[in-house]
N, C-alpha and C positions, 0 to 999 in steps of 0.2 A: 839858535834863540837859547838866552839863558832861563833855569827852570828855578824858582826859588825853594829852597824846603822849608815848609811849616809845620808848625808844632800839631799833634791830632789835635788837639783844642781850638785849633782854628775852622775845623769843622762846624762847632756851635759858634763862632762868629759869623760864619757863614749864613749859619742859618738864622739868625737873628737877625742880621743885615738885610737878609732878602724879605724877611716879614716887614720889616719897614719901609720896604723900595714902595713908592709910589705915592709917600705923602708929602713930597715936593710939588708934583702935578697930579693929583688922583684923577680928574677926567681925560688927561693923556692917555696913562698907564692903562688904568682900568677901562676906558675908553677903547684902548688898542687891543687888549684881551679878550673884552667881550664880540667885536670884529673878528676875530680869531676865531672863536667860539662859533661864530655867525657863519662863516667861510665854512668850517668843516661840519656844521647842521645843512647848510645847502648841498654840500658833496652827500651828505648821507641819503636826504630827501631824493636827489636824483640818484642815488643808487636804488633808494627805497620802489622809486617811480619804473626803473629801469626792469626790478624784478619783479613787478607787479604788469609790466607789459609782458613778460618772458615768461609769465604763469597762466595767461590765455585769459579766455573767456568759460569761468568756472571747470576748466579741463585742468588735468593734474601738471604741475610746474614742470616744464621743461631747465631740468637741472644745468644739462650741457647748454643750455642759452642762456642761463643765468650765471653759471661762471664765466661765459663770456662778454657780459656785461658787468660784472660784479669785477674782473681783474683790471679793466682800465680804471677804475673808479678808485681800489685798491693803490696802484702807481701813482694815480694822480694825488693821492691824500697821501704818499710816502715820499715823493719828489717835493711837494708844495711845502709841507711840514717845516722841515729847517728853513725853508726861506720865511715863512711867516716866527719861525721861535727868531731868525736875525732880527726880522723887523721888531719884533717886541722888545729884543735887546738893545736894539737903535732908539727906541720910544724910551728904555729906561735910561740910557745913557743921557741921554740928551737932556729928560726931566732932570738927572740927577744934576748934572752939569748947569742949569738954570739958564738951557737955552730955549728956544722957542718951537715947542713939537706939540703935534696932536694924535688923534687917535689913526686918522690915515695916513700918517707916517708909518703905520706897520707895513706898509707895501715898498717901504722905504729902498730894499735890497732890489726892486723892479728897476726904479729910477735913477738906481746907481751903477748897475749893470751885475750886481752881484748874485742875482738870483742865478744863473746856470751852476756858479760854480758852488753854491748852496743845494742845488737841487742834485749835487754829485753824492751829497752827505746822505740823501734819501736814497739813491742808487747803492751806495754802498752797504747799506741798512738792510737791505733787500737781498744782496749778496750773501752778506752776515748772516740774516738770517734764514736762508738756505742750507748755507754750509753749519749752522748751527743747528738746524732739524736733521738733516745728515746725521752727525755726531751724537745729539741725542737719540737717535734710532738703534744707531750703532751700540752705545752703551744699554737703554733698556731693554733692547729686542722690538725687533717688528712687530711682533705680537700684542705687545703690551698698549702699544699707539691706539691698534686695531681694536683693543679690548678697551681701549680708556675710551675710544670714540662712540663704541656700541653702548657703553655705559651711559656716557653723555645724551645718548638719543634715548637711553630708556628712561633717564631722568626727566627729560622733555618730555618726555608722554606720560608720565606721572608713576612710572615704577621705582621700585625702592632701586637704587645702583648698587653695582657687586663693583667696587674698585679694583683693577689688578694690579699686581705687584711689579715693580721692575726688575730687572735682573743684577742690577747695581745700585742699589736705591742710594746709597753714601755717594757713591762715588759721582751717580747722576746728580743730586743734589751741589755739591762741591764745580762741579763743571756748569751748571747752571746758575750759579752766584758769579762764578769767576765770569763766564761770557756775558750775563746781564751788567757786570760792574763796568767790562771793558769798552761794550758797544754803546752804552749812556754816557760814560766819559766820554769816548771818542767824539760823541755827536754832539755833546752839549757844549765842550771845551773849544771844540774845531771850529764851530760859528765865531765866538768872538774875534780868532784867531786871523781867521780872514778878513773879517770885517773891522776890525780895530788895530791887528796886530801887521796888517799887511802881508799874513801869510800865504805862500801859495796852497793849493788842495795838498800836495803830496808833503810839505812843509806843516802844516795846520795838523794831519793824519799822524806823522812821526813824535810832533809835539806834545799834542795830547796823550799818545799812549806812553810819552815819556814821562810826563806829569802824573799821569794816574798811577803810574809804578812808583814816584818817587814821591808822593803826597798821598800813601792810598789809605792812610789812616785818618787824615783830614776829610778826605771826600767820602770813606765810609762811614764816618761818623756822620757828618751831613747830611748823608743818604740815609741812616737809622733815622737821625732828629725827624728828618723829612716824612718819611714811612711811619715811625708814632704820631706826628702830629696830626698826619691825614686820616689816622684810626679813630683819635680822638673826636677831632672836628666832625668825622663822618655821621658819627653816632649824635651828637649834636646838633650837627644841620637837619640831619633826616628825623630828629624829633620837634625841632623848629618849627620844620616844612608841612611835617604833617599836622602838627597845631595851627598854624595859620591856614591850610586848607580848610579845618575841621572849622574854624571862625568864618571863612570864604564861604563857606558850603552854608552858611546859616541866611548869607544872603541872594546866593547861586550857587550851584557846583561850578558852572564856569569859572567864578570869580576866586573859587575856593582853588583851582588846578591852575590857574593864572598864578598866582599869589604862590603856591608852592615852586611852580615853574620859576617864579624868578628869583626865590631865595637859592633853589640849586641853582640856577644860572649865575648868579652872584659866587656863591660857594666855588663854581669851576674858575671861574674869572680868577679871585685870588689863589687858588691852588695852581694856576698856571703861570701867575706876575712871581709868586713867591719861588717856582721850580725854575723859571728863566731867570730870575734875578739872583738864584744862589747860583747858575755857573754864569752868571755874569761878575759878580764878586769875587768867585774862586780865580777865574781869569785874571781877573786885576789885582788878587794878592802874590797869585803864583809863577805870572809873567812878567819879565823884565820888557815891558812893552809901553808904548803912550798910553796914557792915562787922561783920565776927563776931568776937568778942573771943576774943584767942589765949592758948590754957590751955598750964599745962605742960610740954612735951617729956614721953614717956614710952610707952611700948610697951605695951598690953594684949596678955597670952599668954593 
Protein backbone atom coordinates (compact mmCIF):
# COMPACT_ATOMS: atom_id res chain seq x y z
CA UNK A 1 0.00 0.00 0.00
CA UNK A 2 1.24 3.48 -0.89
CA UNK A 3 2.10 5.73 2.03
CA UNK A 4 1.93 9.47 1.52
CA UNK A 5 4.79 11.59 2.81
CA UNK A 6 3.20 14.51 4.65
CA UNK A 7 4.95 17.58 6.08
CA UNK A 8 5.57 17.73 9.81
CA UNK A 9 3.14 20.65 10.05
CA UNK A 10 0.34 18.26 9.07
CA UNK A 11 0.46 17.01 12.66
CA UNK A 12 -1.03 20.33 13.77
CA UNK A 13 -3.80 19.96 11.17
CA UNK A 14 -4.57 16.47 12.45
CA UNK A 15 -4.86 17.81 15.99
CA UNK A 16 -7.20 20.66 15.03
CA UNK A 17 -9.33 18.38 12.84
CA UNK A 18 -9.60 15.88 15.69
CA UNK A 19 -10.89 18.62 18.01
CA UNK A 20 -13.67 19.42 15.53
CA UNK A 21 -14.73 15.82 14.97
CA UNK A 22 -18.18 15.00 16.21
CA UNK A 23 -19.74 18.30 15.17
CA UNK A 24 -21.79 16.61 12.44
CA UNK A 25 -23.39 14.11 14.79
CA UNK A 26 -22.38 14.77 18.42
CA UNK A 27 -25.10 12.48 19.78
CA UNK A 28 -23.60 9.47 18.03
CA UNK A 29 -19.90 10.28 18.44
CA UNK A 30 -19.88 11.41 22.06
CA UNK A 31 -22.58 8.90 22.97
CA UNK A 32 -20.34 6.13 21.66
CA UNK A 33 -17.39 7.55 23.61
CA UNK A 34 -19.44 7.59 26.82
CA UNK A 35 -20.54 4.02 26.13
CA UNK A 36 -16.87 3.08 25.63
CA UNK A 37 -16.03 4.54 29.06
CA UNK A 38 -19.05 2.78 30.56
CA UNK A 39 -17.81 -0.61 29.36
CA UNK A 40 -14.37 0.04 30.88
CA UNK A 41 -16.02 1.21 34.11
CA UNK A 42 -18.03 -2.01 34.24
CA UNK A 43 -14.86 -4.09 33.84
CA UNK A 44 -13.17 -2.04 36.58
CA UNK A 45 -16.18 -2.58 38.84
CA UNK A 46 -16.03 -6.32 38.26
CA UNK A 47 -12.30 -6.27 39.03
CA UNK A 48 -12.98 -4.39 42.25
CA UNK A 49 -15.66 -6.87 43.30
CA UNK A 50 -13.30 -9.73 42.53
CA UNK A 51 -10.56 -8.11 44.62
CA UNK A 52 -13.01 -7.65 47.48
CA UNK A 53 -14.01 -11.29 47.29
CA UNK A 54 -10.35 -12.32 47.33
CA UNK A 55 -9.64 -10.30 50.49
CA UNK A 56 -12.08 -12.38 52.54
CA UNK A 57 -14.09 -11.28 55.56
CA UNK A 58 -11.74 -9.06 57.48
CA UNK A 59 -8.75 -11.24 56.70
CA UNK A 60 -5.48 -10.23 55.10
CA UNK A 61 -5.79 -10.01 51.28
CA UNK A 62 -4.72 -13.13 49.44
CA UNK A 63 -2.36 -11.55 46.90
CA UNK A 64 -2.00 -14.76 44.92
CA UNK A 65 -5.75 -15.12 44.55
CA UNK A 66 -6.12 -11.44 43.72
CA UNK A 67 -3.57 -11.80 40.93
CA UNK A 68 -5.41 -14.81 39.52
CA UNK A 69 -8.58 -12.72 39.40
CA UNK A 70 -6.88 -9.55 38.14
CA UNK A 71 -5.00 -11.14 35.25
CA UNK A 72 -8.14 -12.24 33.33
CA UNK A 73 -9.63 -8.75 33.79
CA UNK A 74 -6.42 -7.17 32.49
CA UNK A 75 -6.39 -9.48 29.48
CA UNK A 76 -10.06 -8.71 28.80
CA UNK A 77 -9.38 -4.96 28.81
CA UNK A 78 -6.33 -5.30 26.55
CA UNK A 79 -8.20 -7.46 24.03
CA UNK A 80 -11.37 -5.38 24.11
CA UNK A 81 -9.75 -1.92 23.88
CA UNK A 82 -8.73 -2.10 20.17
CA UNK A 83 -12.16 -3.50 19.27
CA UNK A 84 -13.92 -0.56 20.95
CA UNK A 85 -11.44 1.91 19.46
CA UNK A 86 -12.29 0.46 16.06
CA UNK A 87 -15.98 0.83 16.84
CA UNK A 88 -15.52 4.48 17.80
CA UNK A 89 -13.55 5.12 14.59
CA UNK A 90 -16.42 3.50 12.67
CA UNK A 91 -18.90 5.86 14.34
CA UNK A 92 -16.69 8.87 13.56
CA UNK A 93 -16.29 7.82 9.92
CA UNK A 94 -20.01 7.26 9.40
CA UNK A 95 -20.88 10.55 11.12
CA UNK A 96 -18.37 12.48 8.99
CA UNK A 97 -19.84 10.89 5.86
CA UNK A 98 -23.34 11.94 6.89
CA UNK A 99 -24.61 8.38 7.08
CA UNK A 100 -27.05 7.25 9.82
CA UNK A 101 -25.16 6.10 12.89
CA UNK A 102 -25.79 5.87 16.61
CA UNK A 103 -23.90 5.23 19.87
CA UNK A 104 -24.59 1.49 19.73
CA UNK A 105 -22.56 1.31 16.51
CA UNK A 106 -19.60 1.30 18.86
CA UNK A 107 -20.08 -2.49 18.71
CA UNK A 108 -20.08 -2.58 14.89
CA UNK A 109 -16.80 -4.57 14.73
CA UNK A 110 -18.60 -7.47 16.45
CA UNK A 111 -21.43 -7.40 13.90
CA UNK A 112 -19.02 -7.07 10.97
CA UNK A 113 -16.78 -9.92 12.10
CA UNK A 114 -13.75 -7.65 12.61
CA UNK A 115 -13.53 -8.06 16.39
CA UNK A 116 -11.17 -11.10 16.39
CA UNK A 117 -8.64 -9.37 14.11
CA UNK A 118 -8.74 -6.18 16.17
CA UNK A 119 -8.37 -8.17 19.40
CA UNK A 120 -5.11 -9.54 18.00
CA UNK A 121 -3.74 -6.01 18.30
CA UNK A 122 -4.43 -6.17 22.03
CA UNK A 123 -2.60 -9.50 22.24
CA UNK A 124 0.31 -7.97 20.34
CA UNK A 125 0.38 -5.05 22.80
CA UNK A 126 0.64 -7.53 25.67
CA UNK A 127 3.59 -9.26 24.00
CA UNK A 128 5.25 -5.92 23.28
CA UNK A 129 4.68 -4.86 26.89
CA UNK A 130 6.46 -7.96 28.16
CA UNK A 131 9.36 -7.50 25.73
CA UNK A 132 9.55 -3.81 26.59
CA UNK A 133 9.61 -4.61 30.29
CA UNK A 134 12.51 -7.02 29.81
CA UNK A 135 14.37 -4.39 27.78
CA UNK A 136 13.79 -1.67 30.40
CA UNK A 137 15.04 -3.96 33.18
CA UNK A 138 18.16 -4.75 31.15
CA UNK A 139 18.89 -1.03 30.68
CA UNK A 140 17.96 0.30 34.14
CA UNK A 141 19.12 -2.70 36.16
CA UNK A 142 17.02 -5.16 38.12
CA UNK A 143 17.73 -3.38 41.42
CA UNK A 144 16.31 -0.12 40.06
CA UNK A 145 12.83 -1.51 39.49
CA UNK A 146 12.79 -3.27 42.87
CA UNK A 147 13.84 -0.05 44.60
CA UNK A 148 11.32 1.92 42.53
CA UNK A 149 8.46 -0.35 43.63
CA UNK A 150 9.59 -0.08 47.26
CA UNK A 151 9.64 3.72 46.94
CA UNK A 152 6.10 3.72 45.50
CA UNK A 153 4.86 1.47 48.30
CA UNK A 154 6.47 3.82 50.81
CA UNK A 155 4.79 6.83 49.21
CA UNK A 156 1.40 5.09 49.38
CA UNK A 157 2.03 4.48 53.08
CA UNK A 158 2.73 8.16 53.71
CA UNK A 159 6.52 8.00 53.80
CA UNK A 160 8.73 10.35 51.80
CA UNK A 161 9.95 8.27 48.84
CA UNK A 162 13.62 8.13 47.90
CA UNK A 163 13.66 7.61 44.15
CA UNK A 164 16.45 5.34 42.83
CA UNK A 165 18.60 6.18 39.82
CA UNK A 166 18.80 3.85 36.80
CA UNK A 167 22.15 2.71 35.52
CA UNK A 168 21.73 4.42 32.12
CA UNK A 169 19.14 7.22 32.57
CA UNK A 170 19.57 8.89 29.16
CA UNK A 171 19.47 5.61 27.25
CA UNK A 172 16.43 4.50 29.28
CA UNK A 173 14.57 7.72 28.43
CA UNK A 174 15.34 7.43 24.71
CA UNK A 175 14.32 3.77 24.56
CA UNK A 176 11.09 4.43 26.48
CA UNK A 177 10.11 7.30 24.17
CA UNK A 178 10.88 5.27 21.03
CA UNK A 179 9.08 2.20 22.36
CA UNK A 180 5.97 4.17 23.31
CA UNK A 181 5.92 6.00 19.97
CA UNK A 182 6.04 2.86 17.84
CA UNK A 183 3.65 0.85 20.02
CA UNK A 184 0.99 3.61 19.99
CA UNK A 185 1.47 4.28 16.27
CA UNK A 186 1.15 0.56 15.55
CA UNK A 187 -2.11 0.33 17.50
CA UNK A 188 -3.80 3.53 16.29
CA UNK A 189 -2.91 3.18 12.60
CA UNK A 190 -3.43 -0.58 12.32
CA UNK A 191 -7.06 -0.31 13.42
CA UNK A 192 -8.27 1.85 10.48
CA UNK A 193 -6.00 -0.05 8.10
CA UNK A 194 -7.83 -3.27 8.92
CA UNK A 195 -11.29 -1.70 9.15
CA UNK A 196 -11.27 0.72 6.22
CA UNK A 197 -8.34 -0.22 3.95
CA UNK A 198 -9.02 -3.95 3.96
CA UNK A 199 -5.51 -4.83 5.19
CA UNK A 200 -4.68 -8.15 6.74
CA UNK A 201 -3.36 -8.20 10.29
CA UNK A 202 0.24 -8.67 9.10
CA UNK A 203 -0.18 -6.04 6.37
CA UNK A 204 -1.61 -3.51 8.81
CA UNK A 205 1.31 -4.02 11.20
CA UNK A 206 3.81 -3.62 8.38
CA UNK A 207 2.22 -0.52 6.88
CA UNK A 208 1.62 1.20 10.23
CA UNK A 209 5.28 0.77 11.14
CA UNK A 210 6.34 2.09 7.71
CA UNK A 211 4.07 5.10 8.13
CA UNK A 212 5.35 5.78 11.64
CA UNK A 213 8.89 6.03 10.22
CA UNK A 214 7.99 7.91 7.01
CA UNK A 215 5.90 10.55 8.80
CA UNK A 216 7.62 10.65 12.17
CA UNK A 217 7.60 14.47 12.24
CA UNK A 218 3.85 14.84 11.72
CA UNK A 219 3.05 12.02 14.14
CA UNK A 220 5.28 13.43 16.88
CA UNK A 221 3.88 16.94 16.46
CA UNK A 222 0.31 15.65 16.68
CA UNK A 223 1.20 13.62 19.77
CA UNK A 224 2.95 16.58 21.39
CA UNK A 225 -0.02 18.87 20.72
CA UNK A 226 -2.35 16.26 22.22
CA UNK A 227 -0.23 15.92 25.38
CA UNK A 228 0.09 19.69 25.84
CA UNK A 229 -3.64 20.10 25.25
CA UNK A 230 -4.39 17.41 27.83
CA UNK A 231 -2.15 19.07 30.43
CA UNK A 232 -3.85 22.44 30.01
CA UNK A 233 -7.33 20.95 29.82
CA UNK A 234 -6.81 18.83 32.94
CA UNK A 235 -6.01 21.91 35.00
CA UNK A 236 -9.08 23.76 33.73
CA UNK A 237 -11.43 20.77 34.08
CA UNK A 238 -10.23 19.85 37.58
CA UNK A 239 -10.76 23.42 38.75
CA UNK A 240 -14.21 23.51 37.16
CA UNK A 241 -15.12 20.10 38.62
CA UNK A 242 -14.08 21.37 42.05
CA UNK A 243 -16.22 24.48 41.58
CA UNK A 244 -19.37 22.57 40.60
CA UNK A 245 -18.74 20.16 43.47
CA UNK A 246 -18.69 23.07 45.93
CA UNK A 247 -21.89 24.50 44.43
CA UNK A 248 -23.56 21.07 44.47
CA UNK A 249 -22.54 20.50 48.09
CA UNK A 250 -24.64 23.49 49.03
CA UNK A 251 -27.63 21.36 48.07
CA UNK A 252 -26.32 17.95 49.15
CA UNK A 253 -22.91 16.22 49.13
CA UNK A 254 -24.30 13.60 46.75
CA UNK A 255 -25.26 16.34 44.30
CA UNK A 256 -21.75 17.79 44.39
CA UNK A 257 -20.21 14.38 43.79
CA UNK A 258 -22.59 13.66 40.92
CA UNK A 259 -21.92 17.00 39.22
CA UNK A 260 -18.13 16.71 39.46
CA UNK A 261 -18.31 13.12 38.20
CA UNK A 262 -20.36 14.20 35.18
CA UNK A 263 -17.80 16.91 34.36
CA UNK A 264 -14.90 14.45 34.54
CA UNK A 265 -16.82 11.83 32.55
CA UNK A 266 -17.59 14.34 29.81
CA UNK A 267 -13.95 15.38 29.73
CA UNK A 268 -12.89 11.74 29.37
CA UNK A 269 -15.29 11.30 26.44
CA UNK A 270 -13.87 14.38 24.69
CA UNK A 271 -10.29 13.14 25.15
CA UNK A 272 -11.26 9.74 23.76
CA UNK A 273 -12.88 11.29 20.68
CA UNK A 274 -9.88 13.55 20.03
CA UNK A 275 -7.38 10.67 20.39
CA UNK A 276 -9.37 8.26 18.22
CA UNK A 277 -10.35 10.94 15.70
CA UNK A 278 -6.75 12.07 15.41
CA UNK A 279 -5.71 8.53 14.50
CA UNK A 280 -8.53 8.37 11.96
CA UNK A 281 -7.58 11.60 10.15
CA UNK A 282 -3.90 10.58 10.24
CA UNK A 283 -4.82 7.32 8.47
CA UNK A 284 -7.00 9.22 6.00
CA UNK A 285 -4.18 11.61 5.03
CA UNK A 286 -1.38 9.05 5.07
CA UNK A 287 -2.68 6.09 3.12
CA UNK A 288 -3.88 5.81 -0.44
CA UNK A 289 -6.98 3.97 0.70
CA UNK A 290 -10.73 4.44 0.28
CA UNK A 291 -12.04 7.63 1.84
CA UNK A 292 -15.41 8.47 3.25
CA UNK A 293 -17.33 11.06 1.22
CA UNK A 294 -17.61 14.46 2.83
CA UNK A 295 -21.11 15.46 3.93
CA UNK A 296 -22.34 19.06 4.04
CA UNK A 297 -21.29 20.83 7.22
CA UNK A 298 -23.81 21.12 10.01
CA UNK A 299 -24.21 20.54 13.72
CA UNK A 300 -26.92 18.26 15.03
CA UNK A 301 -28.70 19.69 18.04
